[in-house]
NUNUVO-401926 format. One record per residue (C-alpha): residue number from 0; residue in three letters; x, y, z. Coordinates in pm, whole numbers. Layout:
<NUM; "ALA"; <X; Y; Z>>,
...
***
This chain:
<0; "MET"; <2544; -5301; -1684>>,
<1; "ARG"; <2424; -5426; -1349>>,
<2; "PRO"; <2060; -5379; -1246>>,
<3; "THR"; <2175; -5204; -927>>,
<4; "ARG"; <2328; -4922; -1139>>,
<5; "ILE"; <2035; -4899; -1380>>,
<6; "LEU"; <1774; -4845; -1109>>,
<7; "PRO"; <1931; -4528; -961>>,
<8; "ALA"; <1989; -4390; -1312>>,
<9; "LEU"; <1624; -4454; -1405>>,
<10; "MET"; <1506; -4294; -1082>>,
<11; "LEU"; <1722; -3987; -1149>>,
<12; "LEU"; <1590; -3961; -1506>>,
<13; "LEU"; <1232; -3996; -1381>>,
<14; "LEU"; <1294; -3727; -1118>>,
<15; "VAL"; <1437; -3487; -1380>>,
<16; "LEU"; <1142; -3546; -1614>>,
<17; "LEU"; <887; -3499; -1337>>,
<18; "SER"; <1052; -3184; -1204>>,
<19; "SER"; <1063; -3026; -1551>>,
<20; "LYS"; <693; -3107; -1598>>,
<21; "LEU"; <610; -2956; -1259>>,
<22; "ALA"; <815; -2645; -1330>>,
<23; "SER"; <656; -2592; -1670>>,
<24; "ALA"; <307; -2661; -1533>>,
<25; "HIS"; <370; -2401; -1264>>,
<26; "TYR"; <505; -2154; -1519>>,
<27; "LEU"; <220; -2175; -1771>>,
<28; "PRO"; <-44; -1984; -1570>>,
<29; "GLN"; <208; -1710; -1495>>,
<30; "GLN"; <297; -1680; -1861>>,
<31; "ASN"; <-61; -1575; -1941>>,
<32; "LEU"; <-51; -1309; -1671>>,
<33; "GLN"; <276; -1152; -1788>>,
<34; "ASP"; <108; -984; -2086>>,
<35; "THR"; <-111; -759; -1866>>,
<36; "ALA"; <18; -546; -1580>>,
<37; "LEU"; <-60; -253; -1356>>,
<38; "GLN"; <231; -51; -1225>>,
<39; "GLY"; <318; 286; -1081>>,
<40; "TYR"; <414; 464; -761>>,
<41; "VAL"; <242; 521; -429>>,
<42; "LEU"; <327; 864; -292>>,
<43; "GLY"; <213; 1036; 23>>,
<44; "SER"; <156; 1401; 85>>,
<45; "GLY"; <153; 1545; 430>>,
<46; "SER"; <332; 1794; 647>>,
<47; "ILE"; <674; 1711; 499>>,
<48; "GLY"; <568; 1718; 133>>,
<49; "SER"; <542; 1437; -120>>,
<50; "GLN"; <738; 1120; -50>>,
<51; "PRO"; <734; 754; -161>>,
<52; "ILE"; <537; 516; 58>>,
<53; "ASP"; <667; 166; 111>>,
<54; "TRP"; <446; -118; 233>>,
<55; "ALA"; <134; 34; 78>>,
<56; "LEU"; <-112; -243; -3>>,
<57; "ILE"; <-272; -222; -348>>,
<58; "THR"; <-576; -452; -381>>,
<59; "LEU"; <-766; -516; -705>>,
<60; "LYS"; <-1097; -706; -685>>,
<61; "ASN"; <-1385; -792; -911>>,
<62; "GLU"; <-1650; -1067; -896>>,
<63; "GLN"; <-1411; -1333; -1032>>,
<64; "ARG"; <-1064; -1243; -904>>,
<65; "SER"; <-861; -1068; -639>>,
<66; "PHE"; <-499; -951; -666>>,
<67; "GLU"; <-275; -787; -404>>,
<68; "VAL"; <71; -634; -406>>,
<69; "PHE"; <280; -416; -172>>,
<70; "SER"; <481; -114; -283>>,
<71; "GLY"; <857; -120; -236>>,
<72; "ILE"; <1092; 123; -65>>,
<73; "THR"; <1077; 367; -360>>,
<74; "GLY"; <696; 350; -362>>,
<75; "PHE"; <701; 145; -686>>,
<76; "TYR"; <461; -144; -733>>,
<77; "GLN"; <395; -382; -1022>>,
<78; "ILE"; <136; -654; -1047>>,
<79; "PHE"; <66; -899; -1328>>,
<80; "LEU"; <-300; -983; -1366>>,
<81; "LEU"; <-578; -1064; -1607>>,
<82; "GLY"; <-746; -778; -1790>>,
<83; "GLY"; <-1080; -654; -1662>>,
<84; "THR"; <-1254; -394; -1451>>,
<85; "TYR"; <-1143; -387; -1088>>,
<86; "ASN"; <-1225; -205; -768>>,
<87; "VAL"; <-887; -74; -656>>,
<88; "THR"; <-805; 14; -297>>,
<89; "VAL"; <-478; 146; -160>>,
<90; "ASN"; <-400; 164; 209>>,
<91; "VAL"; <-95; 167; 432>>,
<92; "PRO"; <-143; -92; 707>>,
<93; "VAL"; <189; 1; 874>>,
<94; "ASP"; <97; 374; 894>>,
<95; "PRO"; <-272; 438; 956>>,
<96; "THR"; <-223; 817; 937>>,
<97; "TYR"; <-259; 783; 558>>,
<98; "LEU"; <-617; 793; 430>>,
<99; "ASN"; <-737; 498; 220>>,
<100; "TYR"; <-786; 552; -154>>,
<101; "SER"; <-1045; 374; -373>>,
<102; "THR"; <-1129; 385; -742>>,
<103; "THR"; <-1254; 168; -1027>>,
<104; "LEU"; <-1008; 89; -1304>>,
<105; "THR"; <-1037; -97; -1635>>,
<106; "ILE"; <-718; -274; -1743>>,
<107; "PRO"; <-714; -398; -2104>>,
<108; "ASN"; <-563; -740; -2179>>,
<109; "GLY"; <-211; -735; -2318>>,
<110; "THR"; <-121; -387; -2188>>,
<111; "THR"; <75; -231; -1907>>,
<112; "THR"; <-141; 30; -1736>>,
<113; "LEU"; <37; 306; -1543>>,
<114; "MET"; <-138; 433; -1230>>,
<115; "ASN"; <22; 648; -961>>,
<116; "PHE"; <-154; 693; -628>>,
<117; "GLN"; <-119; 1007; -414>>,
<118; "LEU"; <-236; 936; -60>>,
<119; "GLN"; <-327; 1215; 178>>,
<120; "GLN"; <-199; 1204; 533>>,
<121; "ALA"; <-447; 1291; 805>>,
<122; "LEU"; <-288; 1500; 1072>>,
<123; "PRO"; <-308; 1311; 1400>>,
<124; "VAL"; <-487; 1485; 1685>>,
<125; "PRO"; <-234; 1522; 1965>>,
<126; "ASP"; <-319; 1382; 2305>>,
<127; "ILE"; <-314; 1660; 2562>>,
<128; "HIS"; <-271; 1573; 2926>>,
<129; "PRO"; <-570; 1690; 3137>>,
<130; "LEU"; <-344; 1900; 3361>>,
<131; "LEU"; <-198; 2074; 3056>>,
<132; "SER"; <-551; 2143; 2932>>,
<133; "LEU"; <-635; 2306; 3264>>,
<134; "VAL"; <-322; 2523; 3248>>,
<135; "ILE"; <-408; 2636; 2894>>,
<136; "ILE"; <-769; 2722; 2990>>,
<137; "LEU"; <-660; 2914; 3300>>,
<138; "SER"; <-398; 3103; 3098>>,
<139; "VAL"; <-658; 3210; 2842>>,
<140; "VAL"; <-902; 3318; 3115>>,
<141; "GLU"; <-626; 3510; 3297>>,
<142; "THR"; <-525; 3685; 2974>>,
<143; "ILE"; <-885; 3790; 2908>>,
<144; "LEU"; <-930; 3920; 3264>>,
<145; "PHE"; <-599; 4107; 3251>>,
<146; "ALA"; <-695; 4270; 2918>>,
<147; "ARG"; <-1030; 4383; 3067>>,
<148; "LYS"; <-854; 4521; 3374>>,
<149; "ILE"; <-615; 4726; 3156>>,
<150; "ARG"; <-904; 4854; 2946>>,
<151; "MET"; <-1098; 4957; 3256>>,
<152; "ARG"; <-794; 5154; 3385>>,
<153; "SER"; <-757; 5334; 3052>>,
<154; "ASP"; <-1126; 5429; 3056>>,
<155; "VAL"; <-1091; 5607; 3391>>,
***
């Protein structure tokens, strides 16, 4: 065999060996995390009842680690992590009308912990045009004066 054919074959073999080592080195830390998980649904309750919330951000933090995951279109989320006690926060960055939720949660190693979150929706205060406010105030005052006028006529 010519040396010109051996060199590309050796380079290809070296590339295959290196890529398998890189892939397995990348996979090993994830393998440890796959034994412990937190999963559930993020639901919102408001004027239209309970519904799944997509793009809710679930954050778990303690002194050593921090994990984040977003809920999907059905409100479902799943995160693989290391066991421990975490401060959990849930918020909806794309819809600030939902109130943030916080709790502390202990997740044992080697288990899948189920945790559903029910977020409350704060009713937004409507913006009222100043002219409309004036019309409403004048209408209330006029109604009060008219009621007094009718009462005074009935007293006579």
